[in-house]
N, C-alpha and C positions, 0 to 999 in steps of 0.2 A: 504493500500500500504506500510505502514511503516514496518509491520511485514513481508510482502513478501520481501521487499528490504533487511532487515536484514538476513532473512533466506537464500536468494540467496548469500549474502556476506559470510555467514558462510560456505556454501557449496563450495565456491571457494577457501577458505583458503589453503587447502592441495592439491589442484589440481596441478599436473605437477612438482612442486618443488621436491617432494619426488620420483615421478615416474621416473624422468630423471636420477637419480643417480644410480651408480652400485649397484648390489645386496650386502647386508651387509655381512661382514665377520663373522665367528663364534662369537657368542655374549657373552659378559659379562652379568651380571645381575645387576639390580639396587640394591644398598646397602640397601635402604629402599624404599618401594613403597606403595602408597595409591591409591585405585580405588573406586570412589564414583559416584553414579548417579548425573548428573548435576541438579541444582535447577530447578524446573518447571518454564515454561514461558520463553519468550524471553526478555532478558534485553534491556533497552533503549540504553545504550552505551555498545557495545559488548566488552567482555573480551576474546572473542574467539581467539584461536590460540596456537602456540607453543612458549614457552619462556624458554630460557636456561640462568640462572643467576648463574654464577660460577658452583657449583656442583649440583644446584637444577634445575630440569626439570619440567615444568608445561605445561600441555596440557588441554585446557578447552573447554567444550561444543562440543565435537566431537562424532559422532556416532561410533558404532563398525565398520561399514563399512569404515569410515574415518581412524580409527586406523589400519585396515587391509591394506589400501592403503599405509599408512606411513611405517608400519613395514616391509611389504613384497615388497614395491616399485613396485606396480602394478597400473594400471589405473582403473578407475571406471568400464569401460565396460569389464574388464577382471575378474571381481568378480561375481560369481553366488551365491547368498546368500538369505536367508529368508528376507521377507519385514521388519520384526522388526529391523533388523540391520541398517536400514536407519533412524529409528525414535528414538530408545532408545539412549540417550546421556550420556556420562560419562566424569568426570574430573579425570585426572591422575597426580599424583605428584611422582617424583622419585629422589633419590639422586645418583649421579654418584659415582662409586667406585674410589678410588685413582688411578690416572693415566689415567682414561678414558677420551675420547674426545666426543664432541657433534656429530661427525660423526658416533659414535658407538651407538647412541640413537636408530635408527631403529632396530638394532639387539637386543638391550635390550627390546624394545617394543615387538618384536617377542616372546621372552622368556616369557614376562609378559602375553601376550594374551594366550599363550598355557598353562600357569600355572593357571592363575586366571579365565579365561573364558573357560578353557578346550577346546580350539579351535581345531577342527579336519577338515582336508581338503584333497583334492586330485587334481592333475593337469589334464587338458584335453585340447583339441584343437577343435575349432569350426569355421566354415565359417560364416562370417558376411557380411551383406550389410553395407558398410562404405562410408564415405566421405574421399577422399584423398586430403589433402591440397597441391596444386601445384602452381608453378609460371604460371601466365596467358600468353597467346600468345603475348601480348603487352609488356611483361617484368614487373619486379617488380617496383612499384612506391614509395617504401619506401627507405629511405637513411640509409645505415648501419651506426651505431654509432661507434665512435672511441673506440677501445678496452680499457678497464680499468681493469687491473688485480685485483685491490683491490675492485672493485665495482660490477663487472658483475657476474651473476650466471653462474656456470659451473657444469658439472656432478659430480665433486669431492667436491663440496661445499654443506654443509647442513646449511641452514639459522639457526640462533640462536634466531631470534625474528620475528615471523610471526603474524600479528595482523590485526584486522578490526576496522575501525572507521566509525560509522554510524551517519548520520545527516539527517535533513529533505530533504535537496537537493540531497542526494545520499549517496554513501558509497565507501570507499577505502580499498582495501586489500594491505597491505605492505608485500612484501616477503623478505625485507632486500636486501643488496647489490645494492641499487638503483632501484630495480625492484618493480613495483606496477601495480595494475589494479583497475580502478575506474569506477563507474556508475553514470551518472547524470540523475536524474528523470526529471529535468526541460528541459534539452536539448535532452532527449531520445538518449543518446549516451554512449559509452564505450570507455575508454582511457587506453592504455597500455604504460608503461615507462620501457625502457631497458629490454624488454622481447624477448626471442628467439622464433623461429618458433614452436618448440615443445610445448612451453607454450601457444602460440597463438592457436595451434591446440586443445590442451586440453581445453582451455577456450571455444572455439567454440563448443566443444563436450558437454558442459554443457547446451547448449541452443537449441540443435537439437535432433532428435529422433533416431540417429544412431551414432556409434563411429566415431571420426575424427582422422585420422592418418597423421602424417607429412611426406610428400614425396617431400618437396621443395629442400632438400639437402643444405639448407642455414644454416650456422653455427654462424652467427653474432647475435647481439641484435639490436632491433629497437624500436622506438616510433611509435604508431599508434592511429588512432581515427576512430571508427565505429559509424555512425549515422543511425537512423532508423525513420520511421514514428511512431507516438504514438501507433497505433494499433500493428505494428510489435514489438515494444519495450515491450508492455504489454504481447504479446504472449511469448517472450523470457523469461521474468521474471517468468511467470506462469510455463513454461516448466522446467526451472531450479529448481523452488521450488518443483515441482512434483518429479523430479529426486533426490532431496535431502531428500525426504520423508516427506515434510511438508504437514500437513493435510489442504486441501483447500475445500471450499464449492463446491457443484456440479455446481453452476453457473459459478465459475471460471474455472473449468475443461472444461465446455461446450464451453468456449470461444476459446479453442485451438483444439477442435475436427475438423478434416478434414481441418486443416490449414497447408499449406506446409511450406517449409523453405526458401521461396523466399526472405524474409527480410534479413537474414544473408548472403545468397548467393550473393545478390546484394551489400551488404555492403563490403564484402570481395573483390569483383571484383574491387572496387574503389581503393584498395591497390595494384592492379596488381597481385592479387592472385585468385585462383579458387578452389572451392570444387567440385571435380569430384566424381560421383557415381561409385562404383565398388564393387566387391566381394573380400574378403581377409580372409585367415585363421588366427585366432588369438589365442594365448594361453589363457587358462582359469584357474582360481583358484576357484574350486567348494567347497563351505563350506558344510561339511557333518553335523557338529553339533557344538554348542557352548552354554554356559550357558547364560541365560538372566540376571541372577544375579551373579556377580562374587563372588568367594570365599572371605572370610573375610580378611581384611587388617591385 
């Protein structure tokens, strides 16, 4: 369960924070950049995440699919890519050129991926079966938190320090600006702090078998807690690990076969929200080709 928990945490790090921001402007390039395969195995205490320290940018233990989400600011379900892009992980370090800001990092990552991985893609559109996150008939049961311009995430903010801390009791993903998402193994629960509805929808999408889109029209930030039965919680962990490309034994995969999404559907309803089934056309980024081994540093 420890490896599974850490793998799920890793998968959640770059969810929604990058996807919610506007498309990057024409990019600068990193002054100096290093791209290396991540060390094998899952570390006990994760160093996974994005860290911007002055002019130095470090991103650790991300798959190529994760980097694509970051660079092009798309969500996971919008990427159609080979399976190996979920499993091969890389560490990237780059030095910002003089005058560059952290908000230009996605654009510089775009240039890096296209140069070093020779990434080629085209855009498409496809109709998906999705869950739409909406406010339930009884109204929202969450209290909107007081706005804090210095602390809340917004579309024009790129966090400078996103990290994961894993312990025996659970794991916490910190997005900066007061926003976090944590999982408690002992209580079979998930807790969000100062998250907006787009982030909640993206989080839910990691644990179900179809995309989740935000149609609440709510713009504030909220604290929330989702609780599950032990069986439902285990199902959610396994599904998220599979989506993240984690190699699991057949016995683990068998546990989620023919299991529906009732656990998360019921948990969300307790917040005064609902996941409605519908069809929706979504933009796709179709990866045509990329190098498994990037060109040399």
